[in-house]
A tleap script that builds the chain and sets N, CA, C and O, in Angstrom:
source leaprc.protein.ff14SB
mol = sequence {
  NMET GLY LYS ILE LYS ILE THR GLN VAL LYS
  SER ILE ILE ASP ARG PRO LYS LEU GLN LYS
  ALA THR ILE GLU ALA LEU GLY LEU ARG LYS
  MET ASN GLN THR VAL GLU HIE ASN ASP THR
  PRO GLN ILE ARG GLY MET ILE ALA LYS VAL
  GLN HIE LEU LEU LYS VAL GLU GLU ALA CGLN
}
set mol.1.N position { 248.838 94.305 38.681 }
set mol.1.CA position { 249.276 92.924 38.675 }
set mol.1.C position { 250.267 92.731 37.525 }
set mol.1.O position { 249.932 92.947 36.360 }
set mol.2.N position { 251.467 92.328 37.864 }
set mol.2.CA position { 252.500 92.152 36.866 }
set mol.2.C position { 252.503 90.759 36.260 }
set mol.2.O position { 251.662 89.913 36.565 }
set mol.3.N position { 253.461 90.561 35.408 }
set mol.3.CA position { 253.643 89.256 34.757 }
set mol.3.C position { 254.965 88.668 35.222 }
set mol.3.O position { 255.899 89.395 35.559 }
set mol.4.N position { 255.033 87.337 35.235 }
set mol.4.CA position { 256.280 86.646 35.546 }
set mol.4.C position { 256.545 85.586 34.487 }
set mol.4.O position { 255.623 84.960 33.965 }
set mol.5.N position { 257.825 85.400 34.182 }
set mol.5.CA position { 258.257 84.355 33.256 }
set mol.5.C position { 258.779 83.193 34.076 }
set mol.5.O position { 259.601 83.376 34.973 }
set mol.6.N position { 258.301 81.999 33.770 }
set mol.6.CA position { 258.705 80.795 34.490 }
set mol.6.C position { 259.354 79.843 33.494 }
set mol.6.O position { 258.759 79.510 32.469 }
set mol.7.N position { 260.577 79.404 33.795 }
set mol.7.CA position { 261.320 78.493 32.927 }
set mol.7.C position { 261.673 77.238 33.710 }
set mol.7.O position { 262.183 77.317 34.828 }
set mol.8.N position { 261.396 76.072 33.115 }
set mol.8.CA position { 261.775 74.810 33.751 }
set mol.8.C position { 263.239 74.551 33.441 }
set mol.8.O position { 263.621 74.465 32.274 }
set mol.9.N position { 264.071 74.424 34.486 }
set mol.9.CA position { 265.507 74.239 34.286 }
set mol.9.C position { 265.996 72.856 34.724 }
set mol.9.O position { 267.127 72.477 34.420 }
set mol.10.N position { 265.160 72.105 35.429 }
set mol.10.CA position { 265.525 70.753 35.836 }
set mol.10.C position { 264.426 69.787 35.433 }
set mol.10.O position { 263.264 70.169 35.295 }
set mol.11.N position { 264.809 68.533 35.245 }
set mol.11.CA position { 263.888 67.496 34.807 }
set mol.11.C position { 262.940 67.081 35.919 }
set mol.11.O position { 263.269 67.182 37.101 }
set mol.12.N position { 261.739 66.603 35.522 }
set mol.12.CA position { 260.783 66.093 36.499 }
set mol.12.C position { 260.845 64.576 36.610 }
set mol.12.O position { 260.021 63.971 37.295 }
set mol.13.N position { 261.810 63.960 35.946 }
set mol.13.CA position { 261.999 62.517 36.076 }
set mol.13.C position { 262.376 62.211 37.525 }
set mol.13.O position { 263.186 62.920 38.120 }
set mol.14.N position { 261.800 61.176 38.080 }
set mol.14.CA position { 262.031 60.747 39.472 }
set mol.14.C position { 261.564 61.778 40.502 }
set mol.14.O position { 262.109 61.835 41.604 }
set mol.15.N position { 260.588 62.573 40.165 }
set mol.15.CA position { 259.999 63.513 41.115 }
set mol.15.C position { 258.643 62.967 41.555 }
set mol.15.O position { 258.035 62.183 40.826 }
set mol.16.N position { 258.158 63.365 42.729 }
set mol.16.CA position { 256.838 62.912 43.189 }
set mol.16.C position { 255.723 63.361 42.240 }
set mol.16.O position { 255.865 64.346 41.517 }
set mol.17.N position { 254.614 62.620 42.258 }
set mol.17.CA position { 253.482 62.908 41.364 }
set mol.17.C position { 252.953 64.325 41.541 }
set mol.17.O position { 252.579 64.971 40.562 }
set mol.18.N position { 252.918 64.813 42.777 }
set mol.18.CA position { 252.388 66.158 43.013 }
set mol.18.C position { 253.265 67.235 42.378 }
set mol.18.O position { 252.753 68.243 41.891 }
set mol.19.N position { 254.581 67.029 42.381 }
set mol.19.CA position { 255.470 67.990 41.734 }
set mol.19.C position { 255.289 67.943 40.220 }
set mol.19.O position { 255.280 68.985 39.564 }
set mol.20.N position { 255.147 66.756 39.667 }
set mol.20.CA position { 254.906 66.630 38.222 }
set mol.20.C position { 253.601 67.311 37.842 }
set mol.20.O position { 253.533 68.000 36.825 }
set mol.21.N position { 252.563 67.124 38.653 }
set mol.21.CA position { 251.267 67.737 38.376 }
set mol.21.C position { 251.340 69.259 38.466 }
set mol.21.O position { 250.699 69.956 37.679 }
set mol.22.N position { 252.105 69.774 39.407 }
set mol.22.CA position { 252.250 71.223 39.556 }
set mol.22.C position { 252.959 71.825 38.344 }
set mol.22.O position { 252.548 72.867 37.833 }
set mol.23.N position { 254.022 71.168 37.888 }
set mol.23.CA position { 254.735 71.641 36.694 }
set mol.23.C position { 253.797 71.654 35.496 }
set mol.23.O position { 253.786 72.608 34.718 }
set mol.24.N position { 253.011 70.594 35.349 }
set mol.24.CA position { 252.067 70.523 34.232 }
set mol.24.C position { 250.989 71.600 34.347 }
set mol.24.O position { 250.594 72.193 33.343 }
set mol.25.N position { 250.513 71.854 35.566 }
set mol.25.CA position { 249.490 72.875 35.776 }
set mol.25.C position { 250.010 74.271 35.453 }
set mol.25.O position { 249.239 75.148 35.066 }
set mol.26.N position { 251.309 74.477 35.611 }
set mol.26.CA position { 251.902 75.761 35.234 }
set mol.26.C position { 252.031 75.907 33.720 }
set mol.26.O position { 252.335 76.992 33.225 }
set mol.27.N position { 251.802 74.823 32.986 }
set mol.27.CA position { 251.854 74.878 31.528 }
set mol.27.C position { 253.197 74.487 30.961 }
set mol.27.O position { 253.458 74.712 29.779 }
set mol.28.N position { 254.058 73.906 31.780 }
set mol.28.CA position { 255.389 73.513 31.317 }
set mol.28.C position { 255.362 72.055 30.875 }
set mol.28.O position { 254.856 71.193 31.594 }
set mol.29.N position { 255.906 71.782 29.697 }
set mol.29.CA position { 255.887 70.429 29.156 }
set mol.29.C position { 257.294 69.884 28.903 }
set mol.29.O position { 257.506 68.672 28.939 }
set mol.30.N position { 258.253 70.775 28.646 }
set mol.30.CA position { 259.603 70.360 28.266 }
set mol.30.C position { 260.636 71.150 29.057 }
set mol.30.O position { 260.342 72.202 29.624 }
set mol.31.N position { 261.833 70.625 29.079 }
set mol.31.CA position { 262.958 71.341 29.685 }
set mol.31.C position { 263.206 72.642 28.923 }
set mol.31.O position { 263.042 72.693 27.704 }
set mol.32.N position { 263.593 73.671 29.630 }
set mol.32.CA position { 263.921 74.991 29.077 }
set mol.32.C position { 262.748 75.678 28.389 }
set mol.32.O position { 262.941 76.647 27.655 }
set mol.33.N position { 261.553 75.192 28.618 }
set mol.33.CA position { 260.371 75.867 28.096 }
set mol.33.C position { 260.021 77.018 29.031 }
set mol.33.O position { 260.130 76.887 30.251 }
set mol.34.N position { 259.604 78.135 28.467 }
set mol.34.CA position { 259.233 79.308 29.258 }
set mol.34.C position { 257.765 79.626 29.035 }
set mol.34.O position { 257.279 79.609 27.904 }
set mol.35.N position { 257.063 79.916 30.127 }
set mol.35.CA position { 255.674 80.355 30.052 }
set mol.35.C position { 255.554 81.665 30.826 }
set mol.35.O position { 256.380 81.976 31.684 }
set mol.36.N position { 254.518 82.415 30.507 }
set mol.36.CA position { 254.279 83.698 31.163 }
set mol.36.C position { 252.923 83.649 31.852 }
set mol.36.O position { 251.927 83.254 31.245 }
set mol.37.N position { 252.885 84.049 33.114 }
set mol.37.CA position { 251.654 84.050 33.898 }
set mol.37.C position { 251.512 85.383 34.607 }
set mol.37.O position { 252.487 86.106 34.811 }
set mol.38.N position { 250.263 85.699 34.983 }
set mol.38.CA position { 250.034 86.846 35.866 }
set mol.38.C position { 250.604 86.513 37.235 }
set mol.38.O position { 250.583 85.359 37.663 }
set mol.39.N position { 251.107 87.521 37.910 }
set mol.39.CA position { 251.711 87.331 39.228 }
set mol.39.C position { 250.614 87.342 40.292 }
set mol.39.O position { 250.306 88.383 40.873 }
set mol.40.N position { 250.027 86.158 40.537 }
set mol.40.CA position { 248.960 86.024 41.523 }
set mol.40.C position { 249.447 85.166 42.689 }
set mol.40.O position { 250.430 84.438 42.548 }
set mol.41.N position { 248.780 85.241 43.825 }
set mol.41.CA position { 249.163 84.387 44.954 }
set mol.41.C position { 249.077 82.895 44.633 }
set mol.41.O position { 249.873 82.106 45.142 }
set mol.42.N position { 248.115 82.503 43.791 }
set mol.42.CA position { 247.967 81.100 43.432 }
set mol.42.C position { 249.172 80.609 42.630 }
set mol.42.O position { 249.690 79.522 42.884 }
set mol.43.N position { 249.608 81.402 41.673 }
set mol.43.CA position { 250.769 81.036 40.862 }
set mol.43.C position { 252.024 81.040 41.721 }
set mol.43.O position { 252.867 80.154 41.582 }
set mol.44.N position { 252.163 82.024 42.609 }
set mol.44.CA position { 253.327 82.081 43.495 }
set mol.44.C position { 253.381 80.847 44.405 }
set mol.44.O position { 254.465 80.340 44.694 }
set mol.45.N position { 252.230 80.369 44.850 }
set mol.45.CA position { 252.190 79.168 45.678 }
set mol.45.C position { 252.635 77.933 44.916 }
set mol.45.O position { 253.344 77.082 45.454 }
set mol.46.N position { 252.215 77.839 43.661 }
set mol.46.CA position { 252.633 76.710 42.819 }
set mol.46.C position { 254.139 76.758 42.583 }
set mol.46.O position { 254.814 75.730 42.621 }
set mol.47.N position { 254.656 77.951 42.343 }
set mol.47.CA position { 256.099 78.118 42.137 }
set mol.47.C position { 256.861 77.711 43.389 }
set mol.47.O position { 257.909 77.072 43.297 }
set mol.48.N position { 256.348 78.072 44.553 }
set mol.48.CA position { 257.026 77.751 45.815 }
set mol.48.C position { 257.173 76.244 46.006 }
set mol.48.O position { 258.163 75.791 46.582 }
set mol.49.N position { 256.199 75.459 45.530 }
set mol.49.CA position { 256.241 74.009 45.698 }
set mol.49.C position { 257.307 73.345 44.846 }
set mol.49.O position { 257.819 72.286 45.208 }
set mol.50.N position { 257.651 73.961 43.707 }
set mol.50.CA position { 258.616 73.349 42.784 }
set mol.50.C position { 259.736 74.323 42.421 }
set mol.50.O position { 260.290 74.246 41.324 }
set mol.51.N position { 260.072 75.235 43.329 }
set mol.51.CA position { 261.053 76.276 43.025 }
set mol.51.C position { 262.422 75.710 42.687 }
set mol.51.O position { 263.199 76.360 41.987 }
set mol.52.N position { 262.733 74.512 43.168 }
set mol.52.CA position { 264.034 73.901 42.891 }
set mol.52.C position { 264.146 73.412 41.446 }
set mol.52.O position { 265.234 73.044 41.004 }
set mol.53.N position { 263.025 73.405 40.700 }
set mol.53.CA position { 263.018 72.964 39.301 }
set mol.53.C position { 262.881 74.129 38.327 }
set mol.53.O position { 262.949 73.933 37.114 }
set mol.54.N position { 262.692 75.328 38.842 }
set mol.54.CA position { 262.321 76.473 38.004 }
set mol.54.C position { 263.285 77.640 38.136 }
set mol.54.O position { 264.045 77.751 39.098 }
set mol.55.N position { 263.223 78.523 37.113 }
set mol.55.CA position { 263.831 79.847 37.182 }
set mol.55.C position { 262.699 80.840 36.943 }
set mol.55.O position { 261.946 80.713 35.978 }
set mol.56.N position { 262.585 81.827 37.827 }
set mol.56.CA position { 261.476 82.787 37.761 }
set mol.56.C position { 262.043 84.190 37.572 }
set mol.56.O position { 262.962 84.600 38.280 }
set mol.57.N position { 261.476 84.930 36.596 }
set mol.57.CA position { 261.903 86.301 36.316 }
set mol.57.C position { 260.675 87.197 36.187 }
set mol.57.O position { 259.589 86.729 35.847 }
set mol.58.N position { 260.851 88.460 36.455 }
set mol.58.CA position { 259.805 89.441 36.207 }
set mol.58.C position { 259.754 89.716 34.706 }
set mol.58.O position { 260.792 89.960 34.091 }
set mol.59.N position { 258.578 89.680 34.114 }
set mol.59.CA position { 258.425 89.958 32.689 }
set mol.59.C position { 258.263 91.460 32.493 }
set mol.59.O position { 257.735 92.157 33.360 }
set mol.60.N position { 258.718 91.944 31.358 }
set mol.60.CA position { 258.617 93.372 31.043 }
set mol.60.C position { 257.358 93.649 30.284 }
set mol.60.O position { 257.093 94.797 29.927 }
savepdb mol mol.pdb
quit
């Protein structure tokens, strides 16, 4: 199981509550903040819901 880096690149202002909650559940609080998570199906599903707000990279 690898790691992935997730960076918020767009604002959550004027986004639906569920998208805001998903961003918060991923651990993102500010613009351009990066968090690292294990690459699991649950995390991939959360990313899929808000992919238009994020940049995702494979972590080394």
